[in-house]
C-alpha positions as CSV (number, residue, x, y, z in Angstrom):
1,M,31.7,-50.0,96.5
2,S,31.5,-48.1,93.1
3,Q,32.3,-49.9,89.9
4,S,35.3,-47.9,89.4
5,S,37.0,-49.2,92.5
6,S,36.5,-53.0,91.5
7,R,37.9,-52.8,87.9
8,Q,41.3,-54.4,87.3
9,P,43.8,-51.9,86.2
10,E,44.9,-53.6,83.2
11,K,45.3,-50.2,81.1
12,H,46.0,-46.7,81.9
13,G,47.5,-47.8,85.2
14,E,49.4,-44.7,85.8
15,E,46.6,-42.5,85.3
16,K,44.2,-44.6,87.1
17,F,46.3,-44.5,90.3
18,Q,47.3,-40.7,90.1
19,A,43.9,-39.7,89.6
20,A,42.7,-41.5,92.6
21,P,44.5,-40.4,95.7
22,G,44.5,-43.3,98.2
23,T,44.3,-46.1,96.0
24,E,47.1,-48.6,96.3
25,I,48.4,-51.9,95.0
26,L,48.8,-53.9,98.2
27,F,49.1,-57.5,96.8
28,D,51.0,-58.5,93.7
29,N,49.4,-62.1,93.1
30,S,46.7,-60.7,90.8
31,D,46.7,-59.5,87.2
32,H,47.7,-55.8,87.1
33,G,48.5,-55.5,83.4
34,S,51.4,-53.9,82.1
35,I,52.8,-53.2,85.6
36,S,52.7,-56.8,87.0
37,D,56.4,-57.6,86.2
38,R,57.4,-54.3,87.8
39,L,55.4,-55.1,91.2
40,H,57.9,-58.0,92.0
41,Q,60.9,-56.0,91.9
42,L,59.4,-54.3,95.0
43,K,59.9,-54.9,98.6
44,H,57.4,-57.2,100.3
45,R,55.9,-57.8,103.7
46,P,58.9,-60.1,105.6
47,Y,56.2,-62.3,107.4
48,G,52.8,-63.4,106.8
49,D,51.4,-62.9,103.3
50,G,54.5,-63.1,101.0
51,H,52.5,-61.2,98.4
52,M,51.8,-58.2,100.3
53,L,53.8,-55.3,99.1
54,L,55.1,-52.6,101.5
55,V,53.0,-49.3,100.8
56,P,54.7,-46.8,100.5
57,Q,58.0,-48.4,99.6
58,P,61.2,-47.6,101.7
59,S,64.2,-45.9,100.4
60,I,66.6,-48.0,98.5
61,N,69.8,-46.5,99.3
62,D,68.9,-43.9,102.4
63,P,69.2,-46.0,105.7
64,N,67.7,-42.8,107.4
65,D,64.5,-43.3,105.9
66,P,62.0,-44.1,109.0
67,L,60.4,-46.7,106.9
68,S,63.6,-48.6,107.1
69,W,64.2,-48.4,110.8
70,S,64.5,-51.4,113.1
71,T,61.3,-52.2,114.9
72,T,62.8,-51.3,118.3
73,K,63.7,-47.6,117.1
74,K,60.0,-47.5,115.6
75,S,58.3,-48.8,118.6
76,L,60.2,-46.7,120.9
77,T,59.4,-43.9,118.7
78,L,55.7,-44.5,118.6
79,F,55.6,-45.1,122.5
80,N,57.3,-41.6,123.1
81,G,54.6,-40.1,120.9
82,C,51.6,-41.8,122.7
83,W,53.2,-40.9,126.2
84,F,53.1,-37.4,124.9
85,A,49.7,-37.6,123.6
86,F,48.5,-39.6,126.9
87,M,49.9,-36.9,129.3
88,G,48.6,-34.1,127.1
89,A,45.1,-35.8,127.1
90,I,45.1,-36.3,131.0
91,T,45.5,-32.8,131.5
92,G,42.3,-31.9,129.8
93,P,39.7,-33.7,132.0
94,I,42.0,-33.8,135.2
95,M,39.3,-31.4,136.6
96,A,36.7,-33.7,136.5
97,A,37.2,-35.7,139.9
98,G,38.0,-32.2,141.5
99,M,34.8,-30.0,140.2
100,T,33.3,-29.8,143.5
101,Q,36.4,-28.9,145.3
102,L,37.2,-26.1,142.8
103,S,33.5,-25.0,142.9
104,V,34.0,-24.3,146.6
105,T,37.5,-23.0,146.4
106,F,36.6,-20.4,143.4
107,G,32.7,-19.8,144.4
108,K,31.9,-20.8,141.1
109,S,28.9,-22.9,139.6
110,L,29.8,-26.3,137.9
111,Q,28.6,-24.7,134.4
112,E,31.1,-21.8,135.2
113,L,33.7,-24.1,136.0
114,T,33.4,-26.0,132.6
115,Y,34.5,-22.7,130.9
116,A,37.8,-23.5,131.9
117,N,37.7,-26.8,130.3
118,G,36.2,-24.9,127.0
119,A,39.2,-22.5,127.0
120,C,41.6,-25.4,127.1
121,L,39.7,-27.3,124.2
122,I,39.3,-24.1,121.9
123,N,43.0,-23.2,122.2
124,Q,43.7,-26.8,121.3
125,G,42.1,-26.4,117.9
126,V,43.2,-22.9,117.2
127,W,47.0,-23.3,118.2
128,N,47.2,-26.5,115.9
129,L,47.2,-24.1,113.1
130,V,50.0,-22.3,114.7
131,W,52.3,-25.2,115.6
132,M,51.7,-27.5,112.7
133,P,53.3,-25.7,109.7
134,F,56.5,-25.7,111.7
135,A,56.2,-29.6,111.7
136,V,55.7,-29.6,108.1
137,K,58.7,-27.1,107.4
138,Y,61.2,-28.1,110.4
139,G,60.2,-31.6,111.4
140,R,58.3,-33.1,113.9
141,R,61.2,-33.3,116.6
142,P,61.1,-29.5,117.6
143,V,57.4,-29.5,117.6
144,Y,57.2,-32.6,120.3
145,L,60.0,-31.1,122.3
146,F,58.9,-27.3,122.4
147,S,55.2,-28.3,123.0
148,N,56.2,-30.7,126.0
149,I,58.4,-28.2,127.4
150,L,55.8,-25.4,127.5
151,M,53.1,-28.0,128.8
152,A,55.0,-28.6,131.7
153,I,55.4,-25.2,132.4
154,A,51.5,-24.7,132.0
155,C,51.0,-27.5,134.5
156,I,53.4,-25.6,137.1
157,W,51.2,-22.6,136.6
158,L,47.9,-24.5,137.2
159,A,49.3,-26.3,140.1
160,V,49.9,-22.9,141.9
161,A,46.8,-21.3,140.6
162,S,44.6,-24.1,141.6
163,D,43.9,-22.1,145.1
164,K,44.4,-18.9,144.0
165,T,41.7,-17.0,141.9
166,Y,39.2,-18.5,139.0
167,T,40.7,-15.7,136.6
168,V,44.2,-16.9,137.1
169,F,43.2,-20.5,136.6
170,L,40.9,-20.1,133.6
171,V,44.0,-18.2,131.9
172,G,46.3,-21.0,132.9
173,R,43.9,-23.6,131.3
174,A,43.8,-21.4,128.1
175,F,47.9,-21.5,127.9
176,L,47.5,-25.2,128.6
177,G,45.2,-25.8,125.7
178,A,47.7,-23.6,123.2
179,F,50.9,-25.4,124.6
180,Q,49.6,-29.1,124.2
181,A,47.5,-28.5,120.9
182,P,49.9,-30.9,118.9
183,I,48.9,-34.0,120.9
184,E,46.1,-34.3,118.5
185,S,47.7,-33.9,115.2
186,I,51.3,-34.7,115.2
187,V,51.5,-38.3,116.3
188,P,49.2,-39.8,113.2
189,S,51.7,-37.8,111.1
190,T,54.5,-39.7,112.9
191,V,52.9,-43.0,112.2
192,T,52.4,-42.4,108.6
193,D,55.9,-41.6,108.4
194,M,57.1,-44.4,110.1
195,F,55.0,-47.4,109.2
196,F,53.4,-49.1,106.3
197,L,49.7,-49.2,105.1
198,H,49.0,-52.6,106.4
199,N,50.1,-51.3,110.0
200,R,48.6,-48.0,110.1
201,G,45.0,-49.2,111.3
202,E,46.0,-50.8,114.5
203,L,48.7,-48.2,115.4
204,V,46.5,-45.2,114.7
205,A,43.9,-47.0,117.0
206,I,46.7,-47.4,119.6
207,Y,47.4,-43.5,119.6
208,G,43.6,-43.2,119.7
209,L,43.9,-45.0,123.0
210,A,46.3,-43.1,124.4
211,V,44.3,-40.0,123.8
212,L,40.9,-41.4,125.0
213,G,42.8,-43.3,127.7
214,G,44.1,-40.0,129.0
215,N,40.8,-38.6,128.8
216,E,39.5,-41.5,130.7
217,L,42.2,-42.2,133.3
218,G,43.3,-38.7,134.2
219,P,40.1,-38.3,136.0
220,M,40.4,-41.7,137.8
221,F,43.9,-41.1,139.0
222,S,43.5,-37.3,140.0
223,G,40.4,-38.5,142.0
224,F,42.7,-40.2,144.3
225,I,45.2,-37.3,144.4
226,V,42.4,-34.7,144.7
227,Q,41.0,-36.6,147.4
228,A,44.3,-37.0,149.5
229,L,46.4,-34.1,148.6
230,G,44.2,-31.5,146.9
231,M,43.8,-30.2,143.2
232,G,47.1,-28.6,143.0
233,W,49.1,-31.8,143.5
234,A,47.3,-33.5,140.5
235,F,49.0,-30.9,138.4
236,W,52.3,-31.2,140.1
237,I,52.4,-35.0,139.5
238,V,51.4,-34.5,135.6
239,T,54.2,-32.2,135.5
240,M,56.6,-34.8,137.0
241,F,55.6,-37.3,134.1
242,V,55.6,-34.7,131.3
243,G,59.3,-33.9,132.5
244,A,60.3,-37.6,132.1
245,N,58.8,-37.5,129.0
246,I,61.0,-34.5,127.8
247,I,64.1,-36.4,128.9
248,C,63.2,-39.6,126.9
249,M,62.1,-37.6,123.7
250,F,65.4,-35.8,123.6
251,F,67.4,-38.8,123.5
252,W,64.9,-41.3,121.9
253,M,62.7,-39.4,119.6
254,P,64.4,-38.8,116.3
255,E,63.1,-36.8,113.4
256,T,60.6,-38.9,111.5
257,K,59.9,-36.2,108.7
258,F,61.6,-37.8,105.5
259,T,62.0,-35.9,102.1
260,G,64.2,-38.3,99.9
261,P,63.1,-40.2,97.0
262,R,61.4,-43.5,97.2
263,P,60.5,-46.3,94.7
264,D,57.2,-45.5,92.9
265,P,55.6,-48.2,90.5
266,F,53.4,-45.4,89.0
267,Q,56.1,-42.5,88.3
268,S,56.5,-42.0,84.7
269,S,60.3,-42.2,83.5
270,Q,62.4,-39.1,83.6
271,A,65.6,-40.7,82.3
272,G,66.5,-43.5,80.4
273,E,63.5,-43.9,78.6
274,D,61.4,-41.9,76.2
275,S,60.1,-39.1,77.9
276,D,56.6,-39.1,76.2
277,S,56.3,-42.6,77.8
278,K,53.4,-43.1,80.2
279,E,54.7,-46.5,81.2
280,P,55.2,-46.5,84.9
281,V,58.7,-47.4,86.4
282,L,60.6,-47.6,89.3
283,I,62.9,-44.7,90.5
284,Y,66.3,-45.8,91.9
285,E,68.6,-43.4,93.7
286,S,72.2,-43.3,92.3
287,S,74.3,-43.7,95.5
288,P,74.2,-44.5,99.2
289,V,73.6,-42.1,101.8
290,P,75.5,-42.5,105.1
291,K,73.6,-43.4,108.3
292,K,73.3,-40.7,110.8
293,T,75.1,-41.2,114.0
294,F,72.8,-41.2,117.5
295,T,74.5,-37.8,118.2
296,E,73.4,-36.3,114.8
297,E,69.9,-37.7,115.5
298,L,69.8,-35.3,118.7
299,K,69.7,-32.3,116.8
300,F,66.8,-29.9,117.7
301,W,65.7,-29.2,114.3
302,S,67.2,-29.1,110.7
303,S,67.6,-26.1,108.5
304,G,64.2,-26.5,107.0
305,D,62.5,-27.9,103.8
306,P,63.2,-25.0,101.2
307,N,60.0,-26.2,99.3
308,V,57.6,-25.3,102.1
309,N,56.0,-22.0,102.5
310,L,55.0,-21.4,106.2
311,L,52.1,-19.5,105.0
312,H,50.8,-21.9,102.6
313,V,50.8,-24.5,105.0
314,F,49.0,-22.3,107.6
315,L,46.1,-21.7,105.2
316,R,45.6,-25.4,103.8
317,P,43.7,-26.8,106.6
318,F,40.8,-23.9,105.6
319,V,41.0,-25.3,102.1
320,L,40.7,-28.9,103.1
321,L,37.4,-28.1,104.9
322,A,36.0,-28.2,101.2
323,Y,37.2,-31.8,100.7
324,P,34.2,-33.9,101.5
325,T,36.3,-36.7,102.7
326,V,38.2,-34.7,105.2
327,L,35.0,-32.7,106.3
328,W,33.2,-36.0,107.1
329,S,36.1,-37.4,109.1
330,C,36.3,-34.2,110.9
331,F,32.8,-34.5,112.1
332,I,33.0,-38.6,112.9
333,Y,36.0,-37.6,114.9
334,G,34.5,-34.6,116.7
335,M,31.2,-36.3,117.4
336,A,33.1,-39.3,119.0
337,L,35.2,-37.4,121.4
338,S,32.4,-35.5,122.3
339,W,31.4,-38.1,124.7
340,N,34.4,-37.5,126.8
341,V,33.8,-34.0,127.0
342,I,30.4,-34.5,127.9
343,L,31.2,-37.3,130.7
344,G,33.9,-35.3,132.1
345,A,31.9,-32.3,132.5
346,S,28.8,-33.8,133.7
347,V,30.0,-36.5,136.3
348,A,30.1,-34.5,139.2
349,Q,26.6,-33.2,138.5
350,L,25.2,-36.6,137.9
351,F,26.9,-38.7,140.6
352,A,27.8,-36.3,143.6
353,P,24.3,-35.7,144.8
354,P,22.0,-38.6,146.1
355,P,21.3,-41.3,145.5
356,Y,24.8,-42.1,144.3
357,G,26.7,-39.6,146.4
358,F,30.3,-40.3,145.0
359,N,33.0,-38.4,146.3
360,S,36.2,-37.6,144.5
361,N,37.6,-41.3,144.5
362,G,34.3,-42.6,143.2
363,Q,33.8,-39.9,140.3
364,G,37.4,-40.8,139.4
365,L,36.9,-44.5,139.4
366,F,33.7,-44.0,137.1
367,F,36.3,-43.3,134.3
368,L,37.5,-47.0,134.5
369,S,34.5,-48.3,132.5
370,P,34.9,-46.0,129.5
371,F,38.6,-47.0,129.6
372,V,37.8,-50.7,129.2
373,G,35.3,-49.8,126.8
374,S,38.3,-48.0,124.8
375,L,40.2,-51.3,124.8
376,F,37.6,-53.0,123.0
377,G,37.1,-50.2,120.6
378,V,40.9,-50.6,119.8
379,F,40.4,-54.3,119.0
380,F,37.4,-53.3,116.7
381,S,38.8,-50.2,114.8
382,G,42.2,-51.7,114.8
383,P,42.6,-55.4,113.9
384,V,39.3,-56.1,113.0
385,S,39.2,-53.1,110.8
386,D,42.5,-53.9,109.2
387,W,41.2,-57.7,108.7
388,I,38.0,-56.3,106.9
389,A,39.9,-53.9,104.7
390,T,42.4,-56.8,103.7
391,F,39.5,-59.3,103.0
392,F,37.9,-56.4,100.4
393,T,41.5,-55.7,99.1
394,K,41.9,-59.3,98.0
395,R,38.5,-59.3,96.5
396,N,39.5,-56.3,94.6
397,N,42.2,-57.7,92.7
398,G,44.8,-56.9,95.5
399,V,43.9,-53.2,94.9
400,R,43.3,-51.1,98.3
401,E,40.8,-48.5,98.5
402,P,40.4,-46.3,101.8
403,E,36.6,-46.8,101.8
404,M,37.3,-50.6,102.5
405,R,37.5,-49.6,106.2
406,L,34.2,-48.0,106.2
407,P,31.7,-50.8,107.2
408,T,33.1,-51.0,110.6
409,C,30.8,-47.6,110.7
410,L,27.7,-50.0,111.7
411,L,29.5,-51.2,114.5
412,A,30.6,-48.1,115.9
413,A,27.1,-46.6,115.5
414,F,25.4,-49.6,117.3
415,F,27.9,-49.2,120.4
416,T,27.5,-45.5,120.6
417,F,23.5,-45.7,120.2
418,F,23.1,-48.6,122.6
419,G,25.6,-47.3,125.1
420,A,23.9,-44.0,125.4
421,L,20.3,-45.5,125.6
422,W,21.8,-47.9,128.4
423,F,23.2,-45.1,130.2
424,G,20.4,-42.8,129.9
425,L,17.8,-45.2,130.9
426,S,19.6,-46.8,133.8
427,Y,20.3,-43.2,135.2
428,E,16.8,-42.1,134.6
429,H,15.5,-44.7,136.8
430,Q,17.8,-44.5,139.5
431,M,19.4,-47.8,139.0
432,H,22.4,-49.5,140.8
433,W,25.4,-47.3,140.0
434,A,26.9,-50.1,138.1
435,M,24.4,-49.9,135.6
436,P,25.0,-46.5,134.2
437,I,28.8,-47.2,134.6
438,V,28.6,-50.2,132.5
439,G,26.3,-47.9,129.9
440,A,29.4,-45.6,129.8
441,G,31.9,-48.4,129.0
442,I,29.6,-49.5,126.0
443,L,29.2,-45.9,124.9
444,S,33.1,-45.8,125.0
445,V,33.6,-48.7,122.4
446,G,31.8,-46.7,119.7
447,S,33.5,-43.6,120.9
448,Q,37.0,-45.2,120.3
449,M,36.0,-46.6,117.1
450,G,34.8,-43.3,115.7
451,T,38.2,-41.4,116.3
452,T,40.3,-44.1,114.6
453,L,37.8,-44.4,111.9
454,G,37.9,-40.6,111.0
455,M,41.8,-40.4,111.3
456,N,42.1,-43.6,109.3
457,Y,39.9,-42.7,106.4
458,A,41.4,-39.1,105.7
459,L,44.7,-40.2,106.3
460,D,44.2,-43.1,103.5
461,C,42.8,-40.7,101.3
462,H,45.2,-38.1,101.4
463,K,48.5,-39.4,102.9
464,E,50.5,-37.0,101.5
465,L,48.7,-34.2,103.7
466,S,48.7,-35.9,106.8
467,V,49.8,-32.9,109.1
468,E,47.4,-30.8,107.4
469,I,44.7,-33.0,107.5
470,M,45.0,-33.6,111.5
471,V,45.2,-30.1,112.1
472,T,41.9,-29.6,110.2
473,I,40.3,-32.6,112.0
474,A,41.6,-31.4,115.5
475,A,40.5,-27.9,115.1
476,L,36.9,-28.7,114.0
477,K,36.8,-31.1,116.9
478,S,37.9,-28.8,119.2
479,C,35.1,-26.4,118.1
480,I,32.5,-29.1,118.6
481,A,33.9,-30.0,122.1
482,W,34.0,-26.5,122.9
483,I,30.2,-26.0,122.3
484,W,29.4,-28.7,124.6
485,T,31.4,-27.2,127.4
486,W,29.2,-24.2,127.3
487,V,25.7,-26.1,127.2
488,I,26.1,-29.5,128.6
489,N,25.5,-29.0,132.4
490,D,22.5,-26.6,131.7
491,F,21.3,-28.8,129.0
492,I,21.2,-31.8,131.5
493,T,19.4,-29.8,134.1
494,A,16.7,-28.6,131.7
495,S,15.9,-31.6,129.6
496,G,17.1,-34.9,131.7
497,V,20.1,-37.3,131.1
498,L,17.9,-39.5,128.8
499,S,17.0,-36.5,126.4
500,V,20.4,-35.3,126.3
501,F,22.1,-38.6,125.7
502,M,19.8,-39.7,123.2
503,T,20.0,-36.5,121.4
504,V,23.8,-36.6,121.3
505,A,23.7,-40.4,120.1
506,A,21.3,-39.6,117.3
507,I,23.6,-36.9,115.7
508,N,26.6,-39.7,116.2
509,V,24.5,-42.2,114.4
510,A,23.6,-39.8,111.4
511,V,26.9,-38.7,111.0
512,Y,28.2,-42.6,111.1
513,L,25.4,-43.5,108.3
514,A,27.0,-41.0,106.1
515,Y,29.4,-43.5,105.2
516,I,27.3,-45.2,102.8
517,P,27.6,-42.5,100.0
518,F,31.3,-42.7,100.7
519,Y,31.4,-46.3,100.6
520,L,29.5,-46.3,97.1
521,K,31.1,-43.4,95.6
522,G,34.2,-42.4,97.5
523,K,36.6,-43.1,94.8
524,D,34.7,-41.1,92.3
525,I,34.8,-38.3,95.1
526,R,38.8,-38.8,95.2
527,I,39.1,-38.7,91.5
528,W,36.7,-35.3,91.3
529,L,39.2,-33.9,94.1
530,H,42.4,-35.0,92.2
531,R,41.3,-33.3,89.0
532,K,39.9,-30.1,90.7
533,D,42.9,-29.9,92.9
534,L,41.6,-27.3,95.3
535,L,44.7,-26.4,97.0
536,R,46.7,-25.6,93.7
537,A,43.7,-23.6,92.9
538,A,44.0,-21.8,95.8
539,G,47.8,-21.2,95.3
540,L,48.9,-23.7,98.0
């Protein structure tokens, strides 16, 4: 960590914290100079360490603030969001166990069929740019509902098209990607809307598991369905679960976007004190706000935030590519999720021929190992990452820096490289089928960690831009994954499994190790970004 991140904020408290987006005071039991007394006025964690502050602070007089919702309401909302992400993620690699069957039906090669996955992936990235400005202006609820409804329609299309022509099927996959695009950007924003800083690592990891779990369990479930009923029924059954999610969302997915005032210990006084004073004060709301009824929360969308310009929100993700913190997170996330695309596109190519001879059921069951690996990845990138960050926070006078999560990149790099090596060597030497499958599970530990690390670091650095950041990450990830769908099958045929897997793993490790300059100079980079204010400079 840089020297600037370890100094005690005894002077110029407001300037220091405003000039470093992402820096937060998480504990009040240390010397924080002139603002120490004010910290005790704030709300604290109701269990565990009583010195831990709630960051951000919930509204004082507005019960509609999602931060103030009951645990049950928050959990149900998060569950619906993760269910949405899980079902959307399933529809991506659902073809994996049916590639051989579709190849016969359409008379196309495996590489040509992989283009249908590419059409889905690239549209996910592009259409995030269309969906998410509406989530910023009109709220999260309408995006969840309309995306889910359209995703169900696309699944019906694909169920019908799976025994028609390749062109009709390819177009359906493209529309599916466009309609399901928000699965990779809106749920992390919902997490930051409802939960406090000390919860986010674990909860973003759970969301990451929903996405990766869908990618991994989708082929497993579809393998049994394809073997017994055909590819079309795999899409019909997904449609049923998506429909059930639509019903649950309508009743139990309230709006999480909140625009009301919240206490801020670093905000300069606007009234009641000398306006030239730089002393940080708390903002208190003047009058209570009535709590919305259950019926009022069923409203599809609000009139919209008048302070949000849709065109500006659409353009912000492009400017965010100039933020080193965001760009690195994009590559971490994109390279980590690349493994799901690679495994999904190549499992039929690798395991259907001798000596393994896996049928559709066997190809589907292959993905059980990556799913188990993802469960371990959730543990390392969630609770373990939070524990490491809290440890460094206490050593840093109670001040949390986003870079305190980054040491877990070493673990992610190890699991990724070791898992890829295990898989490549065991497959190359035609070992028992269990050996490469275990390698895929180890590899998925690192993959799960990478997705969570990428999201958490960017969100911690720039939480006020959570939607725009996730759009940027999802769009660049989709571009990276799309490239793999065009080349992976031919690449494996030409170079062999070991060479391909070690090449991709080496790129992964290089990206992970780039955490070192961020760990050392991350705060200086954030201060520089704050001073340059690239979004304002671009008129956004």
